N, C-alpha and C positions, 0 to 999 in steps of 0.2 A: 586324837580326839575324833577325827573323821571315821576311824575304824570302829568307834563305839556308837556313833550316830547312824552310820550307814545301814547296819542290820535293822535298826528300828525304822528307818525310812522305808527299807525294802518290805518289812513286815506290814506297815500301814498301806503301802501301794499294792502289795499282794492281796491283802484282805479286801481292799476296795475293789480290785479287779475281780476277785472271786465273787463278791456280792453282786457286782454288775453283771458278770457272766451268768450267775444263777437267775437273776431277774430276766435277762434277755432270753435265756434258754428255757424258761418255764413253759410248760405245755399250754396251749390255748384251751380255754374252757370248752367243755363238750357242748355241742349244739343242743338247744332245747328241743325235746320231742313234743310238739304241740299237735293237737287235733286240728285238722284242716279247716273245719267249719267254725269252731268257736275259739281256737287259740288257747284252750285251757288244758292243763294236765289233769287226767282223770284216772283215778285208781280206786278200786273198791277193795277194802280189806277182805282177804280170801275166805274168812269163815263167817262173815256177816251176811244176813239175808235182808231183802227189802222189806221195810215195814210200811204202814199206811201213811206215813209222813206227818202224823199228829203227835209224835213224841216230843218231849221237851228238849231244848238245845243242850242242856247239861247231860242228858241221858243219851249217850252215843251207841247204845246197844241196838242191834238189829237194823241199822240204817246204812244207806250208801253215802259216801262222802266224796267230795271233790277236793283235790289238792291243787291249788293255784299258786304258781311260783310268782313272786314279786320280781319283775324284771329289774335288772341292775342291782348291784350290791350296795350296801350301806357302808360308808367310810366314816369312822368315828375317831377323831383326834383325842389322844390322852395327854393332858397337860398337867404338869406338876411344877409348882413354883414359877409360874408364868413361862415355862419352857415346854415345847412339844417333846414328849418322851417316846411316844409310840403311836401307831395307827392300828385300829382294829377294823377288819373288813368282815362284814356279816352278810350272808345270803339267807333270805326268809321266804317261807311259803305259808299259805293259809289253808287250814282244813275247814271246809265250808259245806253248807247244804248244797246239793247239786243245783247247777244253773246259776251260780253266783259270779262266774267269771266276768261277765259283761259289766255287772255292778262294780266289781273290784277294779276293772280297767277304768271305769268312769271316775271312781273315787281315788285312783292311784296317787295323784298329787297330794291330796289331803292325807292319805294313809302314810305316804312317805314322810310328810311333815310330822305327823304325830309319832311315828315310829322313831324318827331321828331325835325328836325331843326326849322320848323315853331312853334312847341309847345315850344321848348326851348327859342326861341326868344320872344314868347308871355310871357312866365314865367319871363324872364329877364327884360321885360318892365313893370313888375308888374301886368300882366293880371290875375293872379291867386290869387291876394291879395284881401281881403275884400269881397265885394259882386261880386264875379267873374262870376256869372251867369246872370247878368244884360244884356239886349239886346244890349246896347251901348258898352259893353265890349266884348260880344260874336261875334258881327257882323264882326269886323276886323279879328278875328280868323277864322271864317267860310269862309270869303273871301280869306284869305291867304291860307287856306287848299285847297280850290277849285282851286285857281290859281296854286298851286304847283302840284296838281293832273293833271291838264290840260297841264302843261308843260311836264309832263312825258308821259301821255297817249293821249293827244290831246283833242279836244272838244267833243269827244264821252262821256266824263265824264261830267255830267250835274251839279252834286253837291256832296259835301262831307257832310254826315249826322253825327252829334254827337249823338250817340245812348245812351251813358251813360257817366257821368262824376262825379267823387267824389274827394274830397280833404281830406286828413288825415293829421291833424296837428301833428307834432312830439313833 
């Protein structure tokens, strides 16, 4: 009897040790490269030129944009049948009109709150189950995040970019 149970116990212990070692050995996140004076990430699309600044927020042609990373990741629990089944970790950045970094830092607690509510709603609708990275699943999430950001900061926010997303099943 012990000969049949021992391999199963060793398999469970080995799997747990492997997962633990993988978590402990994971590389540290790369440091953020921030501008010294403003603390914002700034990148201009290579082929765009500066316009007069009077273009509509929806029209992103010919203008320069800032990309501001939201500090800290978002952790979303996925619950099925009153049981935690997985955790989704998401990193977001905002594509904005130049000079919005200070306003974003000021509104960060409110932004985090509305983004988490959108992410929780997406999780509760089953958005993080199965093939959760399919474009037909991601499109409503991207749209909801952008609309939430625009409600808080106005149409100077052009888009919310999902920089990183992982799901860890429990």
